[in-house]
N, C-alpha and C positions, 0 to 999 in steps of 0.2 A: 224763610221769613225771619227778619231781624227782630231783635227784642228791644222795643223802644223804652229807653229810660231817660227821663227828663230831669236833669239836675241843673239848678240855676245857682251859680256861684254868687257869693257876696259881691264880688267886683262887678258881675253882670247886673245885679240889682241896683247897686249904687250908680252904675253908668247908664242904667235904664236900657240895657242892651238885651233885647229879646230875640235876637237873630238865631241863636242856636235852638231855642224853644220852637220858634216858628219853622225852622228847617225840619225838625223832627215831626211837628204836626202836619206840615205839608206832605211829608213822606207817608204819613198815615192816611192822608186824604188823596193820594195820588190817583186812585181809581175806586169805583164802587166796590170791587172785589177786595182791595186792600182795606178799605174802611170796614167792610163786613168782618174781616179776619180779626180786627182789633177792637170790635165793638164792646167787649166786656172788660177790657183791661183798665185797671186803675180807677174804677168808678168811685169806690169808697175813699181812696186816697184823695182824689180830686174834690170830693164833697167836703172832706175835712178842712180843705183850704179855705172854705167859705164859712166855717163855723168857729165860734169863739173857743179858744183853748182854756185850760186851767179852771175848769168848773168842777164843782162837786158832782158826784154821781147823780144825785137827785136833780140838780140844776141842768146837768148835761142831758138827762132824759127828757126834761121838759123843754128847755131852750133849743136844743139841737133839733128835736122833732118839729117844733114850730118853724124854725128858720129853714130847715130842710124842706118842709112842705111848701113854704113860700118860694124858695129857690127853684124847686121842681116845677111848680105850676106856672110861675111867671117867666122863667128863663130856660131851664133845661128841657122840659118837654116840648115847648115850641121849637127849640133848636133841634132836638132829637127827631121830631117828626119831619123836619125839613131834610135832615140827613137820611133818614129812613126812606123817604120818598125818592131822594136822589139815588140811593143804592138799589131801589126797586123793591123794597119790602111791601108786602100786602098789608091791608088794614088789620088783618088777624095777626100778622107778624109784629106790627107796631104795637098792638094792644098787648100781646104776649111779652114783648120787650119792656113795655111800660110797667106791667104788673111784676115782672121779674126784678126790674130796677127798684121799684118801691119796696118789695119784699127784702131785697138784698140790703138796701140802704137803711131801712128801718129795723131789720131783724138780724143783719149780718150774714156772712157766708154760711152755707150749710156744709158740714163735713161730709165727704163722700164715703 
């Protein structure tokens, strides 16, 4: 199993070249088994790409929660449900993943 790391260089952003990102993402979606293996990687990092930076702790707590809730309900959960159905997850597995995702994104990772 390869370790996917997605780094977008300044030149790629300026050139609007997303080919390397798409190549990595395609590899992650190569099959239902591959998608299942990588289902939990990078969730919090990806979420932070959609949230405003440079907020006070109080503002971050309020604004991030509001924006994250909207992002999850309008975009991520519908997309996640499609992928989960594609890889063959049961309704129970989808609900478990949804609950784990919400807990992780709103409360952070739990130390083992």
